[in-house]
Each structure stands twice: as structure tokens, then as C-alpha cells.
OpenMM code with the backbone's topology and positions (N, CA, C; nanometers):
from openmm import Vec3, app, unit

residues = "MET THR ILE LYS VAL LEU ILE LYS ARG SER ILE PRO ARG ASN HIS ALA ASN GLU LEU ASN LEU LEU PHE VAL GLN LEU ARG ALA ALA ALA MET LYS GLN LYS GLY TYR ILE GLY GLY GLU THR LEU LYS ARG VAL ASP SER PRO GLU GLU SER LEU VAL ILE SER ARG TRP GLN SER ILE GLU ASP TRP SER ARG TRP LEU VAL SER THR GLU ARG GLN GLU TYR GLN GLN ASN ILE ASP ALA LEU VAL GLY SER GLU THR LYS PHE GLU ILE TYR GLU ASN".split()
positions = [
    Vec3(0.0774, -0.1124, 0.0121),
    Vec3(-0.0112, -0.0081, -0.0103),
    Vec3(0.0601, 0.1327, 0.0155),
    Vec3(0.0979, 0.1892, -0.1040),
    Vec3(0.1597, 0.3226, -0.1094),
    Vec3(0.1237, 0.4266, 0.0260),
    Vec3(0.2327, 0.4929, 0.0764),
    Vec3(0.2036, 0.6424, 0.1689),
    Vec3(0.2073, 0.7562, 0.1022),
    Vec3(0.1603, 0.8765, 0.1275),
    Vec3(0.2294, 0.9871, 0.1387),
    Vec3(0.2979, 1.0294, 0.2444),
    Vec3(0.3710, 1.1298, 0.2722),
    Vec3(0.3663, 1.1760, 0.3903),
    Vec3(0.3812, 1.3479, 0.3214),
    Vec3(0.3229, 1.4328, 0.4188),
    Vec3(0.3387, 1.5158, 0.4375),
    Vec3(0.4481, 1.6182, 0.5304),
    Vec3(0.5313, 1.7229, 0.4838),
    Vec3(0.5811, 1.7663, 0.5477),
    Vec3(0.5718, 1.9305, 0.5401),
    Vec3(0.4999, 1.9872, 0.6683),
    Vec3(0.5241, 2.1422, 0.6383),
    Vec3(0.6441, 2.2080, 0.7691),
    Vec3(0.7202, 2.2983, 0.6900),
    Vec3(0.7882, 2.3952, 0.7510),
    Vec3(0.7512, 2.5362, 0.6822),
    Vec3(0.7752, 2.6076, 0.7855),
    Vec3(0.7739, 2.7717, 0.8302),
    Vec3(0.9554, 2.8380, 0.7321),
    Vec3(0.9640, 2.8650, 0.6487),
    Vec3(1.1170, 2.8454, 0.5695),
    Vec3(1.1160, 3.0003, 0.5965),
    Vec3(1.2331, 3.0714, 0.7378),
    Vec3(1.2531, 3.1671, 0.7372),
    Vec3(1.3287, 3.2680, 0.6098),
    Vec3(1.2939, 3.3715, 0.5659),
    Vec3(1.3326, 3.4853, 0.4090),
    Vec3(1.4774, 3.4275, 0.4198),
    Vec3(1.5410, 3.5276, 0.5474),
    Vec3(1.6829, 3.5112, 0.5567),
    Vec3(1.7651, 3.3984, 0.5257),
    Vec3(1.7134, 3.2690, 0.5411),
    Vec3(1.7295, 3.1680, 0.5084),
    Vec3(1.6933, 3.0754, 0.3909),
    Vec3(1.6160, 3.1181, 0.3159),
    Vec3(1.5520, 3.0596, 0.1948),
    Vec3(1.6323, 3.0121, 0.1035),
    Vec3(1.7519, 3.0546, 0.0697),
    Vec3(1.8129, 3.0379, -0.0273),
    Vec3(1.8808, 2.9054, -0.0190),
    Vec3(1.9542, 2.9018, 0.1166),
    Vec3(2.0598, 2.8030, 0.1644),
    Vec3(1.8946, 2.6699, 0.1882),
    Vec3(1.7780, 2.7052, 0.2731),
    Vec3(1.7321, 2.5960, 0.2893),
    Vec3(1.6503, 2.5336, 0.0979),
    Vec3(1.6370, 2.6260, -0.0159),
    Vec3(1.6089, 2.5811, -0.1119),
    Vec3(1.7007, 2.4659, -0.1517),
    Vec3(1.8442, 2.4842, -0.1794),
    Vec3(1.9448, 2.4545, -0.1816),
    Vec3(1.9779, 2.2534, -0.1142),
    Vec3(1.9177, 2.3565, 0.0236),
    Vec3(1.9397, 2.1573, 0.0850),
    Vec3(1.7914, 2.0757, 0.0574),
    Vec3(1.6818, 2.1240, 0.0093),
    Vec3(1.5904, 2.0774, -0.0650),
    Vec3(1.5552, 1.9554, -0.1402),
    Vec3(1.6871, 2.0962, -0.2447),
    Vec3(1.7100, 2.0116, -0.3916),
    Vec3(1.8282, 1.9228, -0.3289),
    Vec3(1.8778, 1.8853, -0.2893),
    Vec3(1.9709, 1.7835, -0.2402),
    Vec3(1.9634, 1.6608, -0.2081),
    Vec3(1.8463, 1.7082, -0.0801),
    Vec3(1.7746, 1.5995, 0.0041),
    Vec3(1.6587, 1.5452, -0.0675),
    Vec3(1.5613, 1.6057, -0.2062),
    Vec3(1.4657, 1.5348, -0.2873),
    Vec3(1.5649, 1.4269, -0.3779),
    Vec3(1.6971, 1.4344, -0.3759),
    Vec3(1.8198, 1.4145, -0.4935),
    Vec3(1.8593, 1.3000, -0.4656),
    Vec3(1.8255, 1.2461, -0.3425),
    Vec3(1.9269, 1.1790, -0.2582),
    Vec3(1.7801, 1.0542, -0.2305),
    Vec3(1.6534, 1.1064, -0.1683),
    Vec3(1.5455, 1.0777, -0.1748),
    Vec3(1.5463, 0.9400, -0.3103),
    Vec3(1.5416, 1.0777, -0.4159),
    Vec3(1.5024, 0.9360, -0.5297),
    Vec3(1.5855, 0.8413, -0.5302),
    Vec3(1.7152, 0.8293, -0.5127),
    Vec3(1.8166, 0.7320, -0.5520),
    Vec3(1.7296, 0.5669, -0.4563),
    Vec3(1.6119, 0.6025, -0.3639),
    Vec3(1.5850, 0.5441, -0.2578),
    Vec3(1.4564, 0.4145, -0.2516),
    Vec3(1.4659, 0.3049, -0.2300),
    Vec3(1.4365, 0.2176, -0.2323),
    Vec3(1.2847, 0.2031, -0.2144),
    Vec3(1.1907, 0.2474, -0.3232),
    Vec3(1.0575, 0.2651, -0.2721),
    Vec3(1.0209, 0.3828, -0.3090),
    Vec3(1.0555, 0.4869, -0.3087),
    Vec3(1.0425, 0.6045, -0.3350),
    Vec3(0.9667, 0.6191, -0.4301),
    Vec3(0.8703, 0.6977, -0.5038),
    Vec3(0.8027, 0.7070, -0.5621),
    Vec3(0.8072, 0.8654, -0.6176),
    Vec3(0.7259, 0.9444, -0.6134),
    Vec3(0.8287, 1.0584, -0.6245),
    Vec3(0.7224, 1.1240, -0.4876),
    Vec3(0.7557, 1.3387, -0.5472),
    Vec3(0.7276, 1.4144, -0.4594),
    Vec3(0.6901, 1.5412, -0.5332),
    Vec3(0.6661, 1.6656, -0.4475),
    Vec3(0.6533, 1.7939, -0.4597),
    Vec3(0.5878, 1.8333, -0.3405),
    Vec3(0.6743, 1.9749, -0.3823),
    Vec3(0.7086, 2.1266, -0.2859),
    Vec3(0.5886, 2.2573, -0.2989),
    Vec3(0.5027, 2.2957, -0.2503),
    Vec3(0.4003, 2.3375, -0.2512),
    Vec3(0.4410, 2.4764, -0.1882),
    Vec3(0.3241, 2.5879, -0.2179),
    Vec3(0.3968, 2.7159, -0.1191),
    Vec3(0.2842, 2.7516, -0.1455),
    Vec3(0.2245, 2.7978, 0.0053),
    Vec3(0.1100, 2.8781, 0.0462),
    Vec3(0.0849, 2.9691, -0.0092),
    Vec3(-0.0573, 3.0231, -0.0789),
    Vec3(-0.0762, 3.0932, -0.1243),
    Vec3(-0.0548, 3.2172, -0.0895),
    Vec3(-0.1538, 3.1988, 0.1031),
    Vec3(-0.1775, 3.3324, 0.1710),
    Vec3(-0.1124, 3.3502, 0.2419),
    Vec3(0.0117, 3.2422, 0.3131),
    Vec3(0.1396, 3.2882, 0.3786),
    Vec3(0.2982, 3.1939, 0.3048),
    Vec3(0.3361, 3.2828, 0.1907),
    Vec3(0.4670, 3.2061, 0.0782),
    Vec3(0.5693, 3.1768, 0.1608),
    Vec3(0.5659, 3.1600, 0.3090),
    Vec3(0.6764, 3.1451, 0.3771),
    Vec3(0.6676, 3.0039, 0.4061),
    Vec3(0.5439, 2.9495, 0.4154),
    Vec3(0.5408, 2.8060, 0.4080),
    Vec3(0.5044, 2.7405, 0.3453),
    Vec3(0.5447, 2.6315, 0.3651),
    Vec3(0.5968, 2.5431, 0.2795),
    Vec3(0.5328, 2.4071, 0.3285),
    Vec3(0.4824, 2.2983, 0.1883),
    Vec3(0.4688, 2.1819, 0.2002),
    Vec3(0.5013, 2.0866, 0.1416),
    Vec3(0.5416, 1.9823, 0.1547),
    Vec3(0.6566, 1.9087, 0.0734),
    Vec3(0.5401, 1.7537, 0.0918),
    Vec3(0.5249, 1.7198, -0.0364),
    Vec3(0.3810, 1.5613, -0.0236),
    Vec3(0.5197, 1.4656, -0.1256),
    Vec3(0.6036, 1.3571, 0.0010),
    Vec3(0.6314, 1.2679, -0.0616),
    Vec3(0.5838, 1.1512, -0.0733),
    Vec3(0.5987, 1.1057, -0.2333),
    Vec3(0.5382, 0.9094, -0.2113),
    Vec3(0.6147, 0.8250, -0.1748),
    Vec3(0.5861, 0.7100, -0.1016),
    Vec3(0.6406, 0.6219, -0.0903),
    Vec3(0.5659, 0.4715, -0.1477),
    Vec3(0.6212, 0.3821, -0.1726),
    Vec3(0.5694, 0.2331, -0.2111),
    Vec3(0.5020, 0.1498, -0.0177),
    Vec3(0.6113, 0.2116, 0.0738),
    Vec3(0.5265, 0.1077, 0.1856),
    Vec3(0.5811, 0.2047, 0.3286),
    Vec3(0.5280, 0.2336, 0.4157),
    Vec3(0.5473, 0.2523, 0.5446),
    Vec3(0.7283, 0.2222, 0.6060),
    Vec3(0.7213, 0.0713, 0.5281),
    Vec3(0.8574, 0.0592, 0.5345),
    Vec3(0.9953, 0.1423, 0.4663),
    Vec3(1.0045, 0.1661, 0.3627),
    Vec3(1.0598, 0.2803, 0.2899),
    Vec3(1.0247, 0.3651, 0.3511),
    Vec3(0.9768, 0.4529, 0.3605),
    Vec3(0.9631, 0.5934, 0.4734),
    Vec3(1.0374, 0.5512, 0.5793),
    Vec3(0.9853, 0.4470, 0.6639),
    Vec3(1.1476, 0.4354, 0.7834),
    Vec3(1.2452, 0.4336, 0.7122),
    Vec3(1.3105, 0.3628, 0.6899),
    Vec3(1.4018, 0.2785, 0.6720),
    Vec3(1.5100, 0.4429, 0.5891),
    Vec3(1.4111, 0.5181, 0.5097),
    Vec3(1.5131, 0.6550, 0.4493),
    Vec3(1.4629, 0.7867, 0.5668),
    Vec3(1.4315, 0.7204, 0.6506),
    Vec3(1.3780, 0.7986, 0.7462),
    Vec3(1.4870, 0.8357, 0.8544),
    Vec3(1.5023, 0.6994, 0.8979),
    Vec3(1.5821, 0.7299, 0.9979),
    Vec3(1.7072, 0.7145, 0.9623),
    Vec3(1.7698, 0.6725, 0.8178),
    Vec3(1.8957, 0.6631, 0.7423),
    Vec3(2.0289, 0.8178, 0.7802),
    Vec3(2.1170, 0.7415, 0.8014),
    Vec3(2.2268, 0.8792, 0.8604),
    Vec3(2.2156, 0.9689, 0.7695),
    Vec3(2.1795, 0.9576, 0.6181),
    Vec3(2.2251, 1.0310, 0.5265),
    Vec3(2.0588, 1.1271, 0.5472),
    Vec3(1.9751, 1.0963, 0.5474),
    Vec3(1.8602, 1.1877, 0.5599),
    Vec3(1.8630, 1.2530, 0.7216),
    Vec3(1.9109, 1.2124, 0.8450),
    Vec3(1.9274, 1.2682, 0.9559),
    Vec3(2.0028, 1.3724, 0.9168),
    Vec3(2.1549, 1.3637, 0.8345),
    Vec3(2.2077, 1.4464, 0.8335),
    Vec3(2.1472, 1.5886, 0.7474),
    Vec3(2.1074, 1.5666, 0.6646),
    Vec3(2.0037, 1.6758, 0.5888),
    Vec3(1.8823, 1.7762, 0.7348),
    Vec3(1.8101, 1.6689, 0.7593),
    Vec3(1.7758, 1.6896, 0.8462),
    Vec3(1.7613, 1.8107, 0.9592),
    Vec3(1.9128, 1.7386, 1.0099),
    Vec3(1.9920, 1.8399, 1.1137),
    Vec3(2.0178, 1.9916, 1.0783),
    Vec3(2.0384, 1.9535, 0.9387),
    Vec3(2.0778, 2.0876, 0.9066),
    Vec3(1.9923, 2.1751, 0.8632),
    Vec3(1.8624, 2.1373, 0.8023),
    Vec3(1.7417, 2.1580, 0.7256),
    Vec3(1.6521, 2.2633, 0.9152),
    Vec3(1.6481, 2.1512, 0.9895),
    Vec3(1.6301, 2.2491, 1.1280),
    Vec3(1.6790, 2.3111, 1.1675),
    Vec3(1.7857, 2.3131, 1.1890),
    Vec3(1.8904, 2.4283, 1.2887),
    Vec3(1.8569, 2.5706, 1.1521),
    Vec3(1.8077, 2.5188, 1.0549),
    Vec3(1.7804, 2.7027, 0.9693),
    Vec3(1.6621, 2.7032, 0.9825),
    Vec3(1.5804, 2.6156, 1.0268),
    Vec3(1.4175, 2.6235, 1.0094),
    Vec3(1.4139, 2.7038, 1.1525),
    Vec3(1.4968, 2.6632, 1.2220),
    Vec3(1.4619, 2.7049, 1.3985),
    Vec3(1.3645, 2.6482, 1.4769),
    Vec3(1.2980, 2.5186, 1.4150),
    Vec3(1.2044, 2.4223, 1.4603),
    Vec3(1.2313, 2.2691, 1.4368),
    Vec3(1.1903, 2.1991, 1.4750),
    Vec3(1.1930, 2.0248, 1.4372),
    Vec3(1.0694, 2.0160, 1.3559),
    Vec3(1.1023, 1.9820, 1.2395),
    Vec3(1.0056, 1.9155, 1.1038),
    Vec3(0.9169, 1.7827, 1.1501),
    Vec3(0.7840, 1.8567, 1.1851),
    Vec3(0.7109, 1.7321, 1.1708),
    Vec3(0.6525, 1.6819, 1.0571),
    Vec3(0.6151, 1.5483, 1.0535),
    Vec3(0.6002, 1.4677, 0.9233),
    Vec3(0.4524, 1.3916, 0.8905),
    Vec3(0.3370, 1.4104, 0.8705),
    Vec3(0.2115, 1.3036, 0.8731),
    Vec3(0.2249, 1.2181, 0.7584),
    Vec3(0.1956, 1.1145, 0.8271),
    Vec3(0.1945, 1.0246, 0.7242),
    Vec3(0.0225, 0.9559, 0.6763),
    Vec3(0.0168, 0.9593, 0.5757),
    Vec3(-0.1544, 0.8915, 0.5025),
    Vec3(-0.1197, 0.7857, 0.3757),
    Vec3(-0.1991, 0.7101, 0.4121),
    Vec3(-0.2572, 0.5864, 0.3264),
    Vec3(-0.3249, 0.6359, 0.1703),
    Vec3(-0.3139, 0.5542, 0.1315),
    Vec3(-0.4058, 0.5402, 0.0261),
    Vec3(-0.4617, 0.4478, 0.0227),
] * unit.nanometer
topology = app.Topology()
chain = topology.addChain("A")
for resn in residues:
    res = topology.addResidue(resn, chain)
    for name in ("N", "CA", "C"):
        topology.addAtom(name, app.Element.getBySymbol(name[0]), res)
């Protein structure tokens, strides 16, 4: 059963360029992972600093393996430091 992971973040304007680079690198790394289907990044119309990433995976196991991987954790630590808060994830199944 496929899943979708919703990742919501508030992007501080003073770190937007650095964060966008990290997001591109993180997505490129995710694309190499077993079970990754695809993803998209959306900006909220009425609040442009708010972003939503929708990441699609073949299974919760595939996502979980990527979530705890050392490679992803390194990206996530850098992102959280720039954002100033811990990233929250919501997982939905199709």
C-alpha cells in the first residue's frame, strides 16, 4: 500500500536560499532510495513562507528506512537548524 508523507515547514526569508539548496539535495538523495515514488513542494498562497512537501513512497517501511538513515538525518539536522524548529511529518495511506 502506497503512502504519502506531508512535511510542513515555515521557511525564514533570511535562510530561503540555503534551505532551497538543501531541499534540492535532499530530494535528489531520496530519489535514489528503494520505494521512493516522487514528491512535490508547494508554497502556501496566503502565506508564502509556509511550505508543504508531499512525498510518495511504496510502503511505510520504505519511508521509515529513509527517515532514520544517516544520510537523511544529516540533511534534516541542517534544515532544522536553519528553520529554527523540528520538522513535523504526517503519514497518510492511499
